[in-house]
C-alpha positions as CSV (number, residue, x, y, z in Angstrom):
1,X,-45.9,23.0,-58.8
2,X,-42.8,24.2,-57.0
3,X,-41.3,27.7,-57.4
4,X,-38.7,28.0,-60.1
5,X,-35.1,28.8,-59.1
6,X,-33.2,31.8,-60.5
7,X,-32.2,31.1,-64.0
8,X,-34.9,28.4,-64.7
9,X,-37.0,28.8,-67.7
10,X,-40.5,29.9,-67.0
11,X,-43.2,27.2,-67.4
12,X,-45.4,27.3,-70.5
13,X,-48.4,29.5,-69.8
14,X,-51.4,29.5,-72.2
15,X,-54.4,31.3,-70.7
16,X,-57.3,33.3,-72.1
17,X,-57.6,37.0,-71.5
18,X,-60.6,39.1,-70.8
19,X,-61.8,38.8,-74.5
20,X,-61.1,35.1,-74.7
21,X,-57.9,35.3,-76.7
22,X,-55.4,32.8,-75.6
23,X,-51.9,34.2,-74.7
24,X,-48.9,31.9,-74.6
25,X,-45.8,32.8,-72.8
26,X,-43.8,31.2,-75.6
27,X,-45.2,33.8,-78.0
28,X,-43.4,36.5,-76.0
29,X,-40.0,34.9,-76.7
30,X,-37.3,37.6,-77.2
31,X,-39.2,40.4,-75.4
32,X,-39.5,41.3,-71.7
33,X,-42.6,40.0,-70.1
34,X,-44.1,40.6,-66.7
35,X,-46.6,38.0,-65.5
36,X,-48.0,38.7,-62.1
37,X,-50.5,36.7,-60.2
38,X,-53.2,38.0,-57.9
39,X,-56.1,36.3,-56.0
40,X,-59.2,38.1,-57.1
41,X,-60.5,40.9,-59.3
42,X,-61.7,44.2,-57.7
43,X,-60.4,43.6,-54.2
44,X,-58.5,46.4,-52.5
45,X,-54.9,45.2,-52.8
46,X,-55.4,43.6,-56.3
47,X,-57.0,46.8,-57.5
48,X,-54.0,48.9,-56.3
49,X,-51.6,46.5,-57.9
50,X,-53.4,46.5,-61.3
51,X,-53.8,50.3,-61.2
52,X,-50.0,50.7,-60.4
53,X,-49.1,48.5,-63.4
54,X,-51.5,50.6,-65.5
55,X,-49.9,53.9,-64.3
56,X,-46.5,52.5,-65.3
57,X,-47.5,50.9,-68.6
58,X,-45.8,53.5,-70.7
59,X,-42.5,52.7,-69.0
60,X,-43.0,49.0,-69.7
61,X,-43.9,49.7,-73.3
62,X,-40.8,51.9,-73.6
63,X,-38.8,48.8,-72.8
64,X,-40.8,46.7,-75.3
65,X,-42.3,44.8,-72.3
66,X,-45.7,43.3,-72.0
67,X,-47.6,43.1,-68.7
68,X,-50.1,40.3,-67.9
69,X,-51.9,39.7,-64.7
70,X,-53.4,36.3,-63.9
71,X,-56.1,35.2,-61.4
72,X,-58.7,32.5,-61.1
73,X,-61.5,34.9,-62.2
74,X,-63.4,34.4,-65.4
75,X,-62.7,36.5,-68.6
76,X,-66.1,38.2,-68.0
77,X,-65.0,39.3,-64.5
78,X,-61.7,40.5,-65.9
79,X,-63.5,42.6,-68.5
80,X,-65.6,44.3,-65.8
81,X,-62.5,44.9,-63.7
82,X,-60.7,46.4,-66.6
83,X,-63.6,48.7,-67.6
84,X,-64.3,49.8,-64.0
85,X,-60.7,50.9,-63.3
86,X,-59.7,51.7,-66.9
87,X,-56.8,49.2,-66.7
88,X,-54.3,48.9,-69.5
89,X,-52.9,45.5,-68.7
90,X,-54.1,42.1,-70.1
91,X,-55.7,39.9,-67.5
92,X,-55.5,36.2,-67.9
93,X,-58.0,33.7,-66.5
94,X,-56.6,30.7,-64.6
95,X,-59.7,29.1,-62.9
96,X,-58.0,25.8,-62.4
97,X,-54.9,27.3,-60.7
98,X,-52.7,25.7,-63.4
99,X,-50.0,28.3,-62.5
């Protein structure tokens, strides 16, 4: 998959979160959505990134924006990562590197 150009529509994303609920990018139509990708739960850089999004979540919510992180980790791994660091972002599981 090549990187999109400025102005391109985002590709369809349909991935399960830490609880197994599937989130589709199309369901976010009409609202701001941040989808960030990271390599692995609970690694130093990825933890800092997730914690910074969590610290800013009220700002995103104030703009009616949702924040999702995605990595190849399993939903169970995401649940542990969220609990350990008290994260307030949804983490999506993409084990096949579809995106």
